[in-house]
Steps between C-alpha positions, in 0.01 A plus 500: 500500500573235241610745233735362240823693452548546128792742479819582684352838591206329676741277691725791605202707616362208700832429672560869567160529668570199719841643592350834604237326710763288676720805559205684656417207727867471599519869582188485716632189677839668559340810653271287719794290620710810567217649708468171687871502585518863605183482710645213703789718618264741676396241762 
């Protein structure tokens, strides 16, 4: 986990991976929140 970033390519790959992970988490959270909101209307 304590890898040293030597090149710009390493840095760009690392930041791209973090961005994709955050986008995936955001998408899952959005879908879960949308389901929470739409399930409340059925009561």
